[in-house]
C-alpha positions in Angstrom: 242.8 11.0 176.4 244.3 14.4 175.7 240.9 16.0 174.9 239.3 15.0 178.3 239.0 17.9 180.7 241.8 17.8 183.3 239.5 17.1 186.3 238.2 14.0 184.5 241.4 12.9 182.9 243.1 12.7 186.3 240.4 10.3 187.4 240.4 7.9 184.5 243.5 5.8 185.4 240.9 3.5 186.8 237.4 2.7 185.3 234.8 5.4 185.6 231.5 4.4 187.3 228.4 5.5 185.5 225.2 5.5 187.6 221.9 5.0 185.8 221.4 3.6 182.3 218.6 5.9 181.2 219.0 8.6 178.6 221.5 10.7 180.7 223.6 7.7 181.8 223.9 6.4 178.2 225.0 9.9 177.0 227.7 10.1 179.6 228.8 6.6 178.9 229.1 7.3 175.2 230.9 10.6 175.8 233.5 8.9 178.1 234.1 5.9 175.9 234.5 8.1 172.8 237.3 9.8 174.6 239.0 6.5 175.4 237.9 6.1 179.0 237.1 2.7 180.4 233.7 2.6 182.2 231.6 0.4 184.4 227.8 0.9 184.3 225.6 0.5 187.4 221.8 0.6 187.5 219.4 -0.6 190.2 217.2 -2.3 187.6 219.5 -3.4 184.8 218.3 -5.2 181.7 219.0 -9.0 181.6 222.3 -9.7 179.9 223.3 -6.1 179.6 226.4 -6.4 181.7 225.2 -3.5 183.9 225.9 -4.0 187.6 222.9 -3.8 190.0 224.8 -3.2 193.2 227.3 -0.6 194.4 228.8 -0.4 197.9 232.1 0.0 199.7 233.9 -2.7 197.7 232.8 -1.3 194.3 233.7 2.3 195.4 237.3 1.3 195.9 237.5 0.4 192.3 236.9 3.9 191.0 238.2 7.5 191.2 235.2 9.0 189.4 231.5 8.5 189.5 229.2 10.3 187.0 225.5 10.0 187.9 222.1 10.5 186.3 219.5 13.0 187.8 217.5 10.2 189.3 220.1 9.7 192.0 219.4 12.1 194.8 222.2 13.6 196.8 221.6 11.2 199.8 221.5 8.1 197.6 223.4 5.2 199.3 225.5 4.6 196.2 226.7 8.2 196.2 227.2 8.1 199.9 229.5 5.0 199.5 231.4 6.7 196.7 232.0 9.9 198.6 233.0 8.0 201.8 235.7 6.3 199.7 236.9 9.7 198.4 235.6 9.2 194.9 234.8 12.4 192.9 231.0 12.4 192.1 229.7 14.5 189.2 226.1 14.8 188.1 225.4 14.6 184.4 225.1 18.4 183.8 228.3 19.1 185.8 230.1 16.4 183.9 228.9 17.8 180.5 229.6 21.4 181.5 233.3 20.5 181.7 233.2 19.8 178.0 231.0 22.7 176.9 232.8 25.9 175.9 229.9 27.9 174.3 227.2 30.0 176.0 224.8 28.3 178.3 221.4 29.6 179.3 219.6 27.8 182.1 215.8 27.5 182.0 214.0 26.2 185.1 210.6 26.3 186.8 207.9 24.0 188.0 206.1 24.4 184.7 206.7 25.9 181.3 210.4 25.3 181.1 210.3 22.9 178.1 208.2 25.3 176.0 210.5 28.3 177.0 213.6 26.3 176.1 212.3 25.3 172.7 211.0 28.8 171.9 214.2 30.6 172.9 216.4 28.2 171.0 214.2 28.6 167.9 214.3 32.4 168.2 218.1 32.4 168.5 218.4 30.3 165.4 215.9 32.6 163.6 218.2 35.5 164.5 221.1 33.8 162.6 222.9 32.1 165.5 223.6 28.5 166.4 221.5 27.3 169.3 220.4 23.9 170.6 217.7 23.0 173.1 219.2 20.5 175.6 219.0 19.2 179.2 215.8 17.9 180.8 214.1 18.5 177.5 215.2 15.0 176.3 218.6 15.8 174.8 221.3 15.4 177.5 223.9 18.1 177.7 226.4 15.3 177.5 225.5 14.8 173.9 226.3 18.4 173.0 230.0 17.9 172.0 228.6 15.8 169.2 225.9 18.3 168.3 228.1 21.3 167.9 231.8 22.2 168.4 231.3 25.9 167.9 232.2 28.1 170.8 229.6 30.6 169.5 226.8 28.0 169.9 224.2 28.7 172.6 223.0 25.7 174.7 219.5 26.6 175.9 219.4 24.2 178.7 216.3 23.0 180.6 217.3 22.3 184.1 215.1 20.4 186.6 215.6 20.7 190.3 217.1 17.2 190.3 219.8 18.4 187.9 220.3 21.7 189.7 220.7 20.4 193.2 224.2 19.0 192.9 225.9 21.5 190.5 229.4 22.7 191.2 231.0 23.4 187.8 228.2 24.5 185.5 228.1 28.3 185.2 225.2 29.6 183.2 225.4 33.0 181.5 221.7 33.6 182.3 219.0 32.0 184.4 215.3 32.2 183.3 213.1 30.9 186.1 209.4 30.7 185.1 207.4 29.9 188.2 207.5 27.9 191.4 204.7 25.6 192.8 204.2 22.5 194.8 206.0 19.5 193.1 208.5 16.7 193.8 207.7 16.5 197.5 208.4 12.8 197.2 212.1 13.8 196.8 212.3 16.9 198.9 211.2 17.2 202.5 209.5 20.5 202.0 209.1 23.5 199.7 212.2 25.2 201.1 214.4 22.3 200.0 212.8 22.2 196.6 213.4 26.0 196.2 217.0 25.6 197.4 217.7 23.0 194.7 216.6 25.5 192.0 218.3 28.5 193.7 221.6 26.7 193.2 221.4 27.9 189.6 221.2 31.5 190.7 224.3 31.0 192.8 226.1 29.5 189.8 225.5 32.5 187.5 228.5 33.8 185.7 226.8 37.1 184.5 224.2 39.3 186.1 221.3 37.9 184.1 218.4 36.6 186.2 214.8 36.7 184.9 212.0 35.3 187.2 208.3 35.1 187.2 206.1 36.6 190.0 205.7 33.4 191.9 209.4 32.9 192.2 209.7 36.4 193.8 206.9 35.6 196.2 208.4 32.3 197.3 211.8 33.8 197.6 210.4 36.4 200.0 208.4 33.8 201.9 211.4 31.5 202.3 213.9 34.2 203.3 215.9 34.4 200.1 217.2 37.8 198.9 217.1 38.3 195.2 220.2 39.9 193.7 219.9 43.5 192.7 220.1 42.7 189.0 217.2 40.2 189.1 214.4 41.2 186.7 210.9 40.2 188.0 208.6 39.7 185.0 205.0 40.5 185.7 202.0 39.5 183.5 200.0 42.6 184.4 200.2 45.0 181.5 202.2 42.6 179.4 199.4 41.3 177.1 200.0 44.1 174.6 203.6 42.9 174.1 202.5 39.3 173.1 201.9 38.7 169.4 198.3 38.1 168.7 197.2 34.6 167.3 200.4 33.1 168.8 200.6 30.2 171.2 201.6 32.6 173.9 198.3 34.6 174.3 196.9 32.4 177.1 198.0 31.7 180.6 200.5 30.4 181.6 202.3 30.8 178.2 202.0 34.6 178.5 204.7 34.5 181.3 206.9 32.3 179.2 206.9 34.8 176.3 207.4 37.8 178.6 210.4 36.1 180.4 211.9 35.3 177.0 211.4 38.9 175.9 213.0 40.3 179.0 216.1 38.2 178.3 216.0 39.1 174.6 215.9 42.8 175.2 218.7 42.6 177.8 220.9 41.2 175.1 220.0 43.9 172.6 218.5 41.4 170.2 215.9 42.5 167.6 212.4 42.1 169.1 210.9 41.7 165.7 212.7 38.3 165.3 211.3 37.1 168.7 207.8 38.2 167.7 207.9 36.4 164.3 209.2 33.3 166.0 206.3 33.4 168.5 203.8 33.6 165.6 205.2 30.4 164.1 206.0 28.5 167.2 204.1 25.3 168.2 204.8 23.4 171.4 205.9 19.8 171.7 203.3 17.1 171.7 201.4 16.2 174.9 201.3 19.8 176.2 197.6 20.9 176.1 196.8 20.1 172.5 193.5 19.3 171.0 193.3 15.7 169.8 189.8 15.5 168.3 186.2 16.6 168.4 183.6 13.8 168.7 179.9 14.5 168.8 180.4 18.1 169.5 182.7 17.4 172.5 186.4 18.3 172.3 189.3 16.1 173.7 192.5 17.6 174.9 195.8 15.9 175.7 198.0 17.5 178.4 199.9 14.4 179.4 202.9 16.5 180.2 201.0 18.1 183.0 202.6 16.2 185.8 201.9 18.4 188.8 199.1 20.3 190.4 200.0 23.7 188.9 199.9 22.3 185.4 196.4 20.9 185.9 195.2 24.2 187.3 196.7 26.2 184.5 195.1 23.8 181.9 191.7 24.1 183.6 191.9 27.9 183.4 192.1 27.6 179.6 188.4 26.6 179.4 185.4 28.8 180.2 183.2 26.1 181.7 183.8 23.1 183.9 185.4 20.1 182.1 185.3 16.3 182.3 188.7 15.7 183.8 190.8 12.6 183.5 193.6 12.6 186.1 195.8 10.5 188.4 199.1 8.7 188.3 202.1 8.1 190.5 202.3 10.4 193.5 205.0 13.0 193.9 203.8 14.2 197.3 201.8 17.4 198.0 198.5 18.3 199.6 195.8 16.3 197.7 193.0 17.8 199.7 193.9 21.4 198.9 194.5 20.4 195.2 191.1 18.8 194.8 189.5 21.7 196.6 191.0 24.2 194.2 190.0 22.4 191.0 186.5 21.2 192.0 184.8 24.4 190.8 186.3 23.9 187.3 185.6 20.1 187.0 182.1 18.8 186.3 183.1 15.1 186.7 186.4 13.4 187.5 187.6 10.1 185.9 190.5 8.9 188.1 193.3 6.4 187.3 196.6 5.2 188.5 198.2 4.9 191.9 196.6 8.1 193.3 193.0 7.3 192.1 191.6 6.1 195.4 193.1 8.9 197.4 191.8 11.4 194.8 188.4 9.8 195.1 188.4 10.3 198.8 188.9 14.0 198.4 186.6 14.3 195.5 183.9 13.0 197.8 184.9 15.4 200.5 184.5 18.4 198.1 181.3 17.0 196.5 183.0 16.5 193.1 181.3 13.7 191.1 183.9 11.1 190.3 184.6 7.5 189.4 187.7 5.3 189.5 189.0 3.2 186.5 191.7 0.6 186.3 193.3 2.0 183.1 193.6 5.2 181.1 191.7 3.6 178.3 188.8 2.7 180.5 188.6 6.2 181.9 188.7 7.8 178.5 185.9 5.5 177.3 183.8 6.4 180.3 184.4 10.2 179.7 183.4 9.6 176.0 180.1 8.1 177.1 179.5 10.9 179.6 180.4 13.8 177.2 177.7 15.9 175.6 177.9 18.5 172.7 179.8 21.5 174.0 181.7 19.5 176.7 185.5 19.4 177.1 187.3 16.2 178.0 190.6 17.2 179.5 193.4 14.6 180.2 195.8 16.5 182.5 197.0 13.9 184.9 198.7 16.0 187.6 201.0 13.2 188.5 204.0 11.3 187.0 203.4 8.5 184.6 205.7 5.9 186.1 203.0 3.8 187.8 201.6 2.6 184.5 203.7 4.0 181.7 207.4 4.5 180.8 207.0 8.3 180.5 204.5 11.0 179.8 204.9 10.7 176.1 203.8 7.0 176.1 200.9 8.0 178.3 199.9 10.8 176.0 200.0 8.5 173.0 197.8 6.0 174.8 195.2 8.7 175.4 195.3 10.0 171.8 195.1 6.5 170.4 192.0 5.7 172.5 190.4 9.0 171.5 191.0 8.5 167.8 189.7 5.0 168.1 186.5 6.3 169.7 186.2 8.9 166.9 186.6 6.2 164.2 183.9 4.1 165.9 181.6 7.1 166.1 182.1 7.8 162.4 181.1 4.2 161.5 177.7 4.5 163.3 
């Protein structure tokens, strides 16, 4: 137990409660048990026979001195309220992990683009001869980092969602790169100000004067009454195209802003720009972020399953010169559907709607005179788009909503779309 941070060691005389048995929860559980701590796992929907407890209240709270919780637990969750009422210390996954991490930590946040920026910056730092890992909301919890690297010179390039940022107390990033800010997660936050405040918590946690933000963040800060610190660098796309390596992934919107924000940070640290440029030329994004799947009968099919909010859909649509056949829908995260459909209608020739939000989307498509149809599954919608597509058309799957109504995650949803498209292509080739 000697290697546990003091604040945690003092709370492990009794079992530690771990909330949530997803990726983050399991990482925290593994980290604690590897240091000799006894833990009790809690999850609202545990697997049968797992030994995970489905309930937590006043009685359970009295059994623990420390709770560590996954990002899915909002600050007002009844379990956290019960724990705090009993005087239990509650740490979110990133705060918990930050107590173990002694290297440099860069926080990447934003409504969109943060995964790409996180991957790219970590790759560039490695190309420059350093040790760097992409962690956080990107799929590798920060809690796993002690096992990834024990070097104090290692840089953790950490994607931080608003869910992870909202409860931070101990994590102190050396820099914050905030890509953009748009309507999202209004099923969790009462309004845009609360959503902004969650991300702003990262700015307040900065340990060095290194803040790089996109234009939208500046605009929203002004609108909501926030005062940017004097050292904040606002990165503007205007005039920046000449700085972006040609034939790289970053030449189109919104990736231009990602590159320019990375470059602003890079230059502030005095690192060689040539390394960043060469990394950009070689860089490819993760799967399910606006990638071409196939061409069938002269029509192209694009997978943007990672597009889980309105801004992502609108950015994807701007990639194409003419209106597309759009496949969208999923589990609602709140927001103004009427305004969203109104904005995208000029860029969509026909909408194929699926998931929990399909009927509501259909209502607003009718209002904005956008041709549309509702389908029970993603496969059915993809097949319908295939039959409607003509040479020169683009079929774009950019859902605009979360995947949790019909899929485990956006990756599973993207694989479903790609599998269906490739099956249709194979069938077309046999004709």
